[in-house]
C-alpha positions in Angstrom: -17.6 25.1 17.2 -14.4 24.1 16.8 -12.7 24.8 19.5 -14.2 25.5 23.4 -14.1 29.3 24.4 -10.4 30.3 25.3 -9.1 27.4 23.7 -6.2 27.8 21.7 -7.2 27.8 17.6 -6.9 24.5 16.0 -4.8 24.3 13.1 -6.1 24.1 9.4 -4.9 20.8 8.1 -5.9 19.3 4.7 -4.3 16.0 4.2 -4.1 14.2 0.8 -3.4 10.4 1.0 -2.5 8.3 -2.3 -4.0 5.0 -0.9 -3.6 3.0 2.0 -5.6 5.1 3.9 -6.4 2.0 6.5 -3.6 0.2 6.4 -0.2 0.1 8.6 1.3 2.7 6.2 -0.9 5.4 7.0 -1.4 4.8 10.7 1.0 7.1 12.1 0.0 10.1 9.7 -3.4 9.5 11.1 -2.4 9.3 14.6 -0.2 12.8 14.4 -3.0 14.9 12.4 -5.3 13.4 15.4 -3.1 14.6 18.1 -2.3 17.9 16.7 -6.3 18.7 17.4 -6.6 19.4 20.8 -7.1 17.9 24.1 -9.2 14.3 23.7 -11.7 13.2 22.8 -10.9 14.7 19.5 -14.2 14.4 17.5 -13.5 12.2 14.8 -16.0 11.3 11.4 -16.2 9.1 8.7 -18.0 10.3 5.4 -19.1 7.2 4.0 -20.2 8.7 1.1 -18.0 7.7 -1.7 -18.9 3.6 -1.1 -22.0 4.3 -0.6 -23.4 2.4 -3.4 -21.5 -0.2 -2.6 -23.5 -3.0 -1.0 -20.7 -3.8 1.6 -20.9 -0.2 2.4 -21.8 -1.1 6.4 -19.1 -3.3 6.6 -16.2 -0.8 5.4 -17.8 1.5 8.0 -16.9 -1.6 10.5 -13.4 -2.2 9.2 -12.8 1.6 9.1 -14.3 2.6 12.7 -11.8 -0.7 13.8 -9.3 0.9 12.4 -9.1 4.1 13.7 -9.3 2.8 17.3 -7.6 -0.4 17.6 -4.6 0.3 15.5 -4.8 4.8 15.2 -5.8 4.5 18.9 -7.9 7.6 18.3 -12.3 6.9 18.3 -14.1 8.0 15.1 -17.7 7.9 14.1 -19.6 7.5 10.8 -21.4 10.7 9.6 -23.4 8.6 7.3 -24.6 10.2 3.9 -25.1 7.6 1.6 -27.8 8.3 -1.6 -28.9 12.0 -1.1 -32.1 10.7 -2.8 -32.9 8.3 -0.6 -31.6 9.8 2.6 -34.3 11.1 4.7 -34.4 15.1 5.7 -33.3 13.7 9.8 -30.8 11.9 8.2 -29.1 14.3 5.9 -29.2 17.3 8.9 -27.7 14.5 11.3 -24.7 14.0 9.0 -24.4 17.7 8.4 -23.9 18.0 12.4 -21.6 15.6 12.7 -19.3 16.8 10.0 -19.6 20.1 11.5 -18.9 19.3 15.1 -15.8 17.4 14.1 -12.5 18.1 14.5 -11.2 15.6 12.3 -13.1 14.3 9.1 -12.3 11.4 6.7 -13.1 10.1 3.5 -11.7 7.4 1.3 -12.3 4.5 -0.9 -15.0 4.3 -3.8 -16.3 6.0 -6.2 -14.8 9.4 -7.0 -17.6 10.5 -9.5 -20.5 9.1 -7.1 -19.2 11.0 -4.6 -19.3 14.2 -6.5 -22.8 13.4 -7.2 -24.0 13.3 -3.7 -21.5 16.3 -2.3 -22.3 18.6 -4.8 -25.2 21.1 -4.3 -25.2 19.8 -0.5 -23.8 21.8 2.5 -20.9 19.1 2.4 -18.2 21.3 0.3 -19.2 24.4 2.4 -18.7 22.2 5.6 -15.4 21.5 4.2 -14.6 24.6 2.8 -14.9 26.1 6.8 -13.2 23.2 8.1 -9.5 24.2 6.2 -11.1 28.3 6.9 -11.3 28.6 10.6 -9.7 25.0 12.1 -9.8 21.4 11.7 -8.0 18.9 9.0 -9.8 17.1 6.5 -8.1 14.3 5.2 -9.8 12.7 1.8 -7.8 9.3 0.1 -7.9 7.4 -2.9 -11.1 8.4 -4.6 -12.9 11.0 -2.3 -8.8 13.1 -3.0 -9.9 12.5 -6.6 -12.7 15.3 -5.7 -10.6 17.8 -4.3 -9.0 19.8 -7.5 -10.9 22.1 -9.9 -11.4 19.2 -11.7 -12.1 15.5 -11.2 -10.8 12.0 -12.9 -13.8 10.0 -14.0 -12.1 7.5 -13.3 -14.3 4.1 -13.8 -16.2 5.6 -16.4 -13.1 6.1 -18.0 -10.8 2.9 -16.9 -13.5 0.7 -16.3 -16.0 1.3 -19.3 -14.7 2.6 -21.8 -15.5 6.0 -21.9 -13.4 8.8 -23.7 -10.7 10.5 -21.0 -12.7 13.8 -19.5 -12.9 15.7 -16.5 -15.5 16.3 -14.1 -16.7 19.6 -11.7 -14.3 19.2 -8.5 -15.3 20.4 -5.2 -12.0 22.9 -5.6 -11.0 22.5 -2.0 -7.6 22.5 -2.4 -8.3 25.9 -3.5 -7.7 26.6 0.2 -4.1 26.6 -0.6 -3.4 28.5 -3.1 -2.9 26.0 -5.8 -5.4 25.5 -8.6 -4.7 21.6 -9.9 -6.6 18.6 -10.4 -5.7 15.9 -7.5 -4.6 12.5 -9.3 -4.0 9.9 -6.2 -2.3 6.0 -7.0 -0.2 8.6 -9.1 2.4 5.4 -9.2 0.0 2.8 -9.4 1.7 -0.5 -11.1 -1.3 -2.7 -10.7 -1.6 -3.3 -14.4 1.8 -5.5 -14.9 1.7 -5.6 -18.7 -0.4 -2.3 -19.4 0.4 1.7 -17.6 -1.9 1.8 -14.9 0.2 4.9 -13.7 -1.6 8.2 -12.6 -4.6 6.7 -11.2 -5.0 3.8 -13.9 -5.1 6.5 -16.4 -1.5 6.0 -18.0 1.2 8.2 -19.8 -1.3 8.3 -22.8 -4.5 9.0 -21.6 -3.1 11.5 -19.2 -1.4 13.6 -21.9 -5.2 13.6 -23.7 -6.8 15.2 -20.2 -3.9 17.6 -20.0 -5.1 19.3 -23.3 -8.6 19.4 -21.8 -7.4 21.1 -18.4 -8.8 24.7 -18.3 -6.2 27.3 -18.0 -3.8 27.7 -15.8 -5.1 24.2 -14.1 -2.4 21.9 -13.4 -1.8 17.9 -11.9 -1.1 17.1 -8.1 0.1 13.6 -8.3 0.2 12.0 -4.9 1.7 8.2 -5.0 0.2 5.2 -3.3 0.8 4.6 0.5 1.8 8.5 0.7 0.0 11.7 2.0 1.0 15.4 1.4 -0.4 17.5 4.7 -1.6 20.8 3.9 -0.6 23.8 7.2 -2.6 26.0 5.4 -1.6 28.6 8.9 2.5 27.8 8.2 1.6 27.8 4.4 3.6 24.7 4.1 3.3 20.8 2.7 4.9 18.2 4.2 5.4 14.6 2.2 5.2 11.6 4.5 4.7 7.9 3.8 6.5 5.7 1.1 6.5 7.3 -2.4 6.5 11.0 -3.7 4.3 14.1 -4.4 4.1 15.2 -8.1 3.5 18.8 -10.0 2.9 18.4 -13.2 2.6 21.0 -16.1 2.0 20.0 -19.7 3.5 16.7 -19.7 6.9 18.6 -17.2 7.0 17.4 -13.7 8.8 18.2 -10.7 8.7 15.5 -7.7 8.9 15.8 -4.3 9.8 12.8 -1.9 9.1 11.6 1.4 10.5 13.4 4.3 10.5 16.5 3.2 8.4 20.2 4.1 9.0 23.0 1.4 6.5 25.7 1.2 3.0 25.5 -0.6 4.6 27.8 -3.4 7.6 25.8 -4.3 5.4 22.8 -5.7 4.1 24.6 -8.9 7.0 27.2 -9.2 9.5 25.0 -10.9 7.7 22.6 -13.2 6.5 24.8 -15.8 8.8 25.6 -18.3 9.7 29.0 -19.4 7.3 30.0 -22.0 6.3 27.8 -24.6 9.8 26.6 -25.3 10.6 23.3 -26.9 11.3 20.3 -24.6 13.2 17.7 -24.5 12.9 14.1 -26.3 10.4 16.0 -29.1 8.0 17.1 -26.6 7.5 14.4 -24.2 6.9 14.6 -20.8 10.0 15.2 -18.9 9.5 14.3 -15.1 12.8 16.0 -12.9 13.5 13.5 -10.7 17.0 13.4 -10.1 18.2 11.4 -12.4 15.6 11.8 -15.4 13.7 8.5 -14.9 9.8 8.3 -14.3 8.7 7.7 -11.0 9.2 4.1 -9.3 6.5 2.1 -9.9 4.0 1.7 -7.2 4.9 -1.8 -5.8 2.8 -3.0 -2.4 4.1 -2.9 0.8 1.7 -5.4 1.7 3.2 -7.8 -1.4 6.5 -6.9 -0.2 6.3 -8.2 3.0 4.9 -11.4 1.7 7.4 -12.1 -0.7 10.0 -11.5 1.5 9.2 -13.9 4.2 8.0 -16.5 1.9 11.8 -15.8 0.7 12.6 -16.6 3.8 10.3 -19.3 4.6 11.9 -20.9 1.1 15.4 -21.1 2.8 14.8 -22.6 5.6 12.3 -25.5 4.2 15.5 -25.9 2.1 17.2 -26.2 5.0 14.9 -28.0 7.2 15.1 -25.0 9.8 11.4 -25.9 10.6 11.6 -22.8 13.7 12.7 -20.3 10.7 9.6 -21.6 8.2 7.1 -21.3 10.8 8.7 -18.2 11.7 8.0 -17.0 8.5 4.9 -18.4 8.1 3.8 -16.3 11.2 4.7 -13.1 9.7 2.8 -13.9 7.1 -0.2 -14.5 9.1 0.7 -11.5 11.0 0.7 -9.3 7.8 -3.0 -10.5 6.4 -4.3 -9.4 10.3 -2.6 -5.9 10.0 -3.8 -5.1 6.8 -7.2 -6.8 7.3 -8.6 -3.0 7.4 -7.0 -2.3 4.3 -10.8 -1.1 2.0 -8.1 -1.1 -1.8 -10.7 -3.4 -4.3 -7.7 -5.7 -5.0 -6.8 -9.5 -5.0 -4.1 -9.1 -2.3 -5.3 -10.6 0.3 -6.5 -13.5 -1.6 -2.9 -14.1 -2.9 -1.6 -13.8 0.6 -3.7 -16.4 2.1 -2.8 -18.4 -1.2 1.3 -18.0 -0.4 0.2 -19.2 3.9 -2.0 -22.5 2.4 0.6 -23.3 0.3 3.4 -23.1 3.2 0.8 -25.3 5.3 1.0 -27.8 2.5 4.9 -28.1 2.5 5.6 -27.7 6.5 3.1 -30.8 6.3 4.9 -32.6 3.7 8.1 -31.8 5.6 6.2 -33.3 9.4 5.7 -36.9 7.2 9.3 -37.1 5.6 10.6 -35.7 9.1 12.7 -32.8 9.5 16.0 -33.8 11.0 18.8 -34.6 8.1 18.9 -37.7 7.5 22.8 -37.8 7.7 22.8 -37.4 11.2 20.0 -40.3 12.0 22.4 -42.5 9.9 26.1 -41.1 10.3 27.0 -43.3 13.1 26.0 -46.6 11.9 27.7 -45.7 8.3 30.3 -45.0 10.4 30.9 -47.7 12.2 30.1 -49.8 9.1 32.9 -48.2 7.4 35.1 -48.9 10.3 34.3 -52.4 9.8 35.3 -52.3 6.7 38.9 -51.0 7.1 39.1 -54.1 9.9 38.2 -56.2 7.1 40.9 -55.5 4.2 43.5 -55.6 6.6 42.6 -59.1 7.4 42.4 -59.7 3.7 38.7 -60.1 3.5 38.0 -58.0 0.7 34.7 -59.7 -0.8 33.0 -59.5 2.5 34.2 -55.8 2.7 33.0 -55.5 -0.8 29.3 -56.9 0.2 29.4 -54.3 3.0 30.3 -51.7 0.6 27.3 -52.7 -1.3 25.0 -53.1 0.8 25.5 -49.3 1.5 25.2 -48.6 -2.1 21.5 -49.8 -2.0 20.4 -48.8 1.3 21.4 -45.1 -1.2 24.6 -44.1 0.8 27.4 -43.6 -1.7 30.8 -45.0 -1.1 33.9 -43.2 -2.0 37.3 -45.1 -1.5 40.7 -43.2 -1.9 43.9 -43.8 -0.9 43.7 -41.6 2.1 40.6 -43.5 3.2 36.8 -43.8 2.5 34.3 -41.0 2.9 30.2 -41.3 2.1 27.3 -39.3 1.2 23.2 -39.5 0.7 22.4 -40.5 -2.7 20.1 -36.8 -3.5 16.5 -38.8 -3.2 17.2 -39.5 0.4 19.0 -36.4 1.2 15.8 -34.5 -0.2 
């Protein structure tokens, strides 16, 4: 049962996360959803199927459990169902019981096609649909979110293996909202750099091919990275939270909705479809109606954004020999690495951040050896006294001795500038650096 006898009914919530499901960007989203599900303790489970094939599946589960406990502030347990062929009857029934009893069900990273192979034909889709019908929250992110719609992307098969673009049968849990669509998380992905990896790594060319293969009446719901689309099935509204937006795409034409808004669910699809089959601008090319006619902004990792920002701070501090500023920036990079340690996204971002951190440790070591204090401050009083002596010597007519003092300063790396108004000095670049 989802609520005790006499208790207020649980809200019916479906949350789709484009990515970042176990990063700092989604902490408040998880926490707010869990807080809506009645008195504590809130029964919450992680369904580990999407990454069940991975050798480090246990580590991913442990990191996710720690993330909910330490960062979100709500404990979560594991409803384990990694392989339907290997699971015993007891393991299968135990998983079903935990999912049925949970008020909050979460699934995220892994392989969409693997998760669908394990779930379809079992009681899992019906259990999740019951949650959306009778009360509770289903939060599916990244790979798990791909399977929510009528159709599902074969992400790895197309992007990694090179198979022709095609759709798989999805769970159609999105149907509880009244929408008929294929869900595309990582919608604004930018990992490709020189090649287009938007639209969950499909890119524009392959997405247009896939659109041609969609059944009639089925469109595309795109959710940006580090963004959540929260469907309240009682109020029939959708709230968008996070760093990006949500896009409804119909035959190449798109309507984009930015973070921070709550709208009726029906508005997602209402404005995007062109009337009839009228020709579109740009010779039929996709039209992105996001206010300025531009393509959706490329996805930028908030993790690396902060690392880059702190790197700039460290560079400036080291250039000015500001030890405290440099150490503060390095510690901020270390904190960023720690805070994002639970991120289950398969990328090299953590490795790149650690390389940056090590580089600044080496630079701080170099600074320690050469001395952080400005050499001008250290030798300034001595140079000023010598220049005073030169003035006295020249006043006494001892020009040769005054010139020798100047030459000695130059040999030591001090540039002396004699003018009618007096003498000034500076350090040679090699010493100043």
